[in-house]
C-alpha positions, 0 to 999 in steps of 0.5 A: 604520179610520184612513187612512194619511198620504199620501206627498208626493213630494219635489222631488228625487224629481220632478226625478230622475224627469223627468231619468231619463225624458228620458235614457231617451227620448233627449230628453237624448242620451247624452254631452249636457252637463247645464248645471245653471243652465239645467236648474234654471231650466227645471224651476223649482227651485233648484240644490240639489234638482237637484244631489241628483237628479243625484247619484242619477242618477250613482249609478245610472249614468245620469249622470257627472261630468267634471272641469272639465265638470260633469255629462253624460248617461252614454254607453256605447261598444262597449268599455264594453259589452264589458268589462261583459260580460267581467266577467259572463262571469267572475262569473256562470258561477262563481256558477251552479256554486256555485248548483247545489251549494247549490240554495237554494229561495228563490232558485230560486223567484225565478229561475223566477218571473223566467223566467216573467215574461220570457215575458210582459213588462209594458211596453217594459222588462219584458224587462229587469226580468225578465232583471235579476231572474233574473241577480241571483237566480242570483248570490244563489243562489251563497250568496257575498256578495262575488259578490252585491255584484259582481253588483249593481254590474254590474246597476246600473239605469242601466247595464243600461237603457242596454245594453238600449236599445242591444240593442233586443231584439225579442219573439222574442229576449225569449222566447229569453232567457226559455227560456235562463233556464228551462234554467239554473234547471232545471240548477241545480235538478238540481244539474248544476254543469257544465251550469249553468255552460256554459249561463250562459256560452253565454247571456252570450256570445250576448248580447254577440255581439248587442250588438257584432255579433260571431260567437258564440265 
């Protein structure tokens, strides 16, 4: 049996991975200016792969490019979080209603798997991965490609991870979210559109309240 060829990580991939980890660890703090010449010298690479890595990070929401300033680590204000969750409150409850009418087996299975994964998350960010998987499966279950595109934009990895970092959910909250997800999946499987929509709206409102320190509305 022939051995498959080894996949050699590109310089861009390596630079991307290093910068992404530094951002998530806080070594590159939110709002910090990324001076490309200094970073290229520090990492021992040319500016070409560095720029490509920064573009990839920008596409994921980790980095922003400012006029006359260059690249900066993305920051999330309370207002950024609020408007993102407002958009989710418009999109996801409606997606849940459509999902309950259609009850697609594959997406329901994905939702249940994500809810179960949330009860035993793998690693520090396993709760985020399970939550993201659940909500994207929920949106896909709507059967509406426009909603799927909008939902994927709201769950861009970098933005989602920065919000998760801000939330700092402990084990108890991660389990509570997994229980919410399971109840939502049950309502969709039962074809109860009213309940599915209400549960999703309540779930997102509670998360927003935790993030902003608001009373549940």
